[in-house]
N, C-alpha and C positions, 0 to 999 in steps of 0.2 A: 220152853216158849215157841210156839208157834211161827213159822218165818214172815206169815203175815203181816207182825206187828214189830219187825226188824227191822230199821231204817239202815238203809243201804247209803254208801259212800257217794259223798256231792250230792249229789241230786236224785231224787227215786220217784217212782208215781207208786204213793201208797196204797193201801188198800182199807176200806170199813165198810160199814152199813150199806148195802147196793153197790161196792166199788168192785172192781178188778183192775189187775195192775197192766199198763197200757204197755207192751213189749217191744223191743225190736223186731220181733221176727213177726208179730203180727199185724202193722199198719198196711202193708200192701195187701195182703189176703182180706182183713177184713174192713177197712175204711173206702178201700180203691171205689166199693160202690155204695158209699155213705148216700142217706136216703137226701141228703140235701146237699149242696155247696155254699149255702147262705152261711155266715158265720152269726151269730147270736151269743151277746155278752152280758150278764144280770150282773150288778153291783148293788149290793143289799146296804142301804147307809145304814148303819145301826145306831139309832141313839134318838132319832126323830128328829129330822134336818128343819131348820127353820126357814119354809117355802119363801116367804114375806120379803127375808134376806137376800136369798139366792138370787132371787126373778125379780127385783121390788117393783111393786109398782107405784112408783112413783107419781104419776100422774092422778093419783086417788087424791081428790080432797083433802080426807081424812089420814091419808097415807102418815106423813111428818109429824101430825100432833099426836097421833094413836101412838107410833113408834117412839117418841122421844129420842134419847140418848142414843136409839141403837139404829134410828134410821139411815139409811143409806142416801148419802147427797146425790143429788140431781145430776144427770150428764152436763159435763162441762165445770162444775164446780168441783173445788179442790176435793179429792178424794170421792170422787163421785161416780157411779154407776155407769157402766158403758150402755149407751142406750140402743134399745134391738128396735121400737117401734113406734116412739110417742109417747108411749104411755107405759109400758115395763122397761125396766133395765137389765143388766147383768150384774152383777156384784165384780167389784173391781179385783177382788183376788184369783177372778178368771178370766183377765185380760189373755190369758196366753188360749185359750181357746174361742175367745169371744169370734174371731174372726171365721170361725164355722158358720156362725148364724148366717150372714150375708152370704156366704157358698153355698148355704143349703144343706149342711154336715151337723146343724144343732137345732133343735126342739123342745122348748119348754111345754109343758102342759100345767098350766095354773088350774089351783082351786080342785086336786083330788084329793081321792081316800080311799081306801080298802072300805069294807063294810063294818069294820071295827068302829067303835064309837068309847070303847073305855079309855083307859088312859096308862096301860103296863105295859111296858117294854115286851115282856115275856109274852104276853097272850098278842099285843100286836102284833110281834114278828113272826111269831107263829101264825097268825092268819094271814098275813104277807106272805108265806109260802107255802101255809097248806093248802090256798085256794078254796079252803070250802065258809063255812056262813059262822064257822064259830072254833076256839082256840081247843087247842090238844085233844081233838077229834080223830086223826089220822094219823099215818105215821110215815105217810109220801107226800109228795110235794107236785107242785101242779106242773112244773119244768121236766120230771122225771116222766109224769102221766103223759106231757105232750113228746116227749122221746116214743113214749110207747106208741101215741097214736101216729109218728110219722114213719112208723115201721123199723126203727134202730134196733132192735131186738139184743144180739149180743156185739154189736160193732162201735160198743164205746165210742159214741161221736160227742158223748157228755164229758167234761173236764171239771171238778171242783177246784180250784186255785187255794192253798191255803192248809192249815194246819188241821181242819177237819172238813168234812162233808156236811153242807149245811142242808135242814132240811128241804127246803126247796128242789134239790139234785139226788134225794135219795126214794129209794122205790124197787122197783120188778127189774127195770132196764140196770144192767150194771156199767158203771161207770169209771173214769180213770181220776184219781187224784194224785196232786201233787204240790209238795211243800218244800220251801229251800230246809236246809241243816245245817249245824256249824259245828257238829258232832265230828270227831277224825274221822276220816277214810280208815275203812277196813283193808290192810294190805292183802296182796296176793295169797300171802300163806295164810292167812285165814282165813280168807274165801276157799281155798283148797281144804282146809281142814273142815273147815261146814261140810263142806259138799262131799268128804269123806264120811262124816256123821250120818250125813242124810240118804246117801244111795242106795241106803238097805229100804227106805219108804219112797215109793216112788209119787206119794203127795206130796210129800216135804222137798223133795229132789224136784218135781217139777215145778215146787212154788218158788224154789229158791233159783234155778235156772230161769225161769221166765221175771224175776224180780234183779237179777245180774240183766238181764236182755232189756228190761225195764229203764235200769241207770244210764246204759249205753244210749237207748232213745233218747232220753233228755238231755242227754251228754251230747249226742248229736244237734236235736233241735235248737239247745240253749246255747253251745258252745263248752270252751271248760275253762271257764276264768275262775279261778278258785277263791279268788280275793274278792270277786263279787258274793259268794257265796258265804263266804267267812265274816264280810263288814256290812253285808248288803240287803241281808236276809232279815227276818222278821227279828233278828237280836241286835240289829244294826241298828246306830243313833237316831233314834225316832221310828215310830210306828208308821210315820208318813212315806218315811223313806223307805220302810219294808211296805206299804203298799205300791210303791212303784216299781219296785222288784217284781212284784207276782203280777201288776199288769203287765210290764214287759218280759214276763213269761210267759205269760196267756198269748199276747200277741205273736210271739215266737210260735207256740204250737199249733196255734189256728191257721196259721199262715203256712205251715207245713203242709202240700198237700195231699198226707197221707196222714194229718194229725185229727186232733178232735174238731167238729165244729161249732160246739157249743160251751161256754165257762163260765163259772159262776165264780165272786168271789165277794167278801165285805171291803168295807173301807170306812175305820172307827170316826169315832171324835163327834158327833153330833148332838149330845147328851148339851146344850148350853145351858145351863141352871145359871149359872153366875158368870160373869164377865163375859160375855158373847160378842160384845163390842160391836162396830159398825165396819168401818173401811178393817179395821185390826184389829186383832183379840181373837179369841178360840175357833170361834165360827171362822173366821178369813184365815187362820192357821188350816183350820179341817178343809176349807176351799182350795188352799193354796197346794196340799198335799193330793187332793181329787184332780185339780188342771194337770199337775204332772204325771199323773196315773195317767189320765186320758191322752196325754201326748206323748207319752213312753208308749201307751198300746197302739195309739194310730200310727208311728215310726216302726214297730214291730211287726205290726200286721200287714205292711206292704201293698202292694196291690189288692190285697185281700181286703183292705178297706173299705174299697168301691161297694164291696158285697155285704157288708157289714152293718147292725143294729147294735147297740150298746144303749140299754135302759137302766138308768140311777133311778132306785124309789127308796123309799124308808116308811116306818111302818106307822107314822102319823107326823102333824104338823105338831107347830108349838104356839104358844098364845100372843094372840094381836099385841095386846099391851107388855113392856118390858118388866119385870117384877123390882124389888127393891134391891136387888145385887147384880143390877144390871143384864140381867140375864132373862131367858122366858122359861115356861113351864109346859109342860104336856100339853097340848092340843088335838086340834083334828086336823081341817083341811090343810094343804101343804103344796109343794111343786113335784113333778115326775119332770127328769131329763132325759132325752134319747139323742143318740149322737149316732154317727157314719155316714157311710157313702150310701144307706140304706132308708134313710128317713129323707121325709120329705120338709125339712126345714127351712128354715130362713122365716118363721112367723110364731106367733103363740097360740097356741091353742088354748080350751077352756075357757068357759062362760063365768067373765069374773062377777062376784057376788055384790063389792064393795064392802066397804071398810065403816059404813056409819054404825053406829051402837046399834041401832036396830035390825042391821043385816048379819052382825056376828053369830056362830051359831053357838047356842046357849051364855049369851051374851059376852063370850071371850075369845072364842077362836074363828080364825077363816072358816068360812061357810063351805063344806066340800058341795060340787056341783058338778064334778066327773066322776065315776067310779073307775078305781084304778083297775081292777080288773078289765072294763073295758078297754083301758089302754093295752094291757098284755095281749086280749085276746085279738086284738085286730095284729099287733104286730104277728102273734103266732100265726094268726089265718092267711094274713098278706105276705107275709117275708119266708116262713117256715115251711107253709103250706098245709098247715092243720087243719086236718079236714071241719066244719061249723059244727055238725051234729058231734064229734068226739069234743068240742071245744064246751059244748052245753052240755053233754053227760056226765063225760070224764075230768077232764082236765080240770075246770071250775063247776062243780054240778051247784045247781040252783042258782044260775046268773042269767036267765035267759034275758034279764030287765037290763044286764049289763050291756049295750048293744054296741056293734062297731060304730069306730069315732073315724070320720070321713077326714083325711089328708096328713095321715099319719109317717106313711111309707111311700117309697119312691115308687114301689111295684102297684101299688094302688090303681 
């Protein structure tokens, strides 16, 4: 079995398509001259998040009657939203990050969508990550191509946090990958035996040495809390706790001066066909997990938070009307959330289309008025300094109509 597929003790940077192990011996030589000192975190909200409940437009005269039992109450009412600007609010399950809005570190952008207009999770997520105009037409993601555009080379500034490397981070530029494991540790005798077996093969011997150093690097950055790994990882009690562990780990690695600069991980639980609820229910549970993850990420980033932008995006929104099972079906327009010291928050961006029946997309969905690619391109250009010509030609080809949006980043 190739060493690249062997899970190492406690914590290891894994390899996969387009990924390389980040070793203890490499960070100073490889990342000391990283092409950017900014941090960027992309959180993929898989399952289609209901933006009208996350950032409810309680001031729209059609909102309460349109949403019925899943409408979020107005600010000041029982289980009501946190007021943002007198028209939009924030779901009560996000109360822990609501103060970020006033400090300018939280920025919702309403009525956004990718170019995708059908309702397949698989195709929608593929287009969200590949950055093109159709699903399944490329094996690379826009973020990997952005890394190439800022001269990342083999410096491994990108990090996939989780059990696999998402499409958005796959491509020609090597990236690191880390995931917690509950597999029992390999003792020193076992590793010595493997080293003996591999010593006649330069490639496998080098890979083993790199893997051991990778584990040591992760232990150095994350600490050696064995209980955390065994009880709080992806096998822990609840996926949302696992997401919090991943966020905390990502923050610690990004905060390291010689660590990665860019991280990607998933947040699950947004396909709320039934039991979506209002202030309580499936959506509130998912938002509570996201909120806890963001708080953990900010704490673990420490001073690096001021140079960080976190972008949270989903493949599409959900229907304006609730269905017969107290949920919502696949829709179109939704909300994108940005957080961090690098955003110009404290406002809600996006052109609100209104919720009158005549204003709904295909008579059922929130009408998208902003292109999600424009949001991403703005962040990449102003925060990570990806050249505009590369954004148009390589990172998001055929996207000249998705023009940058003013007022997103603090760097602008």
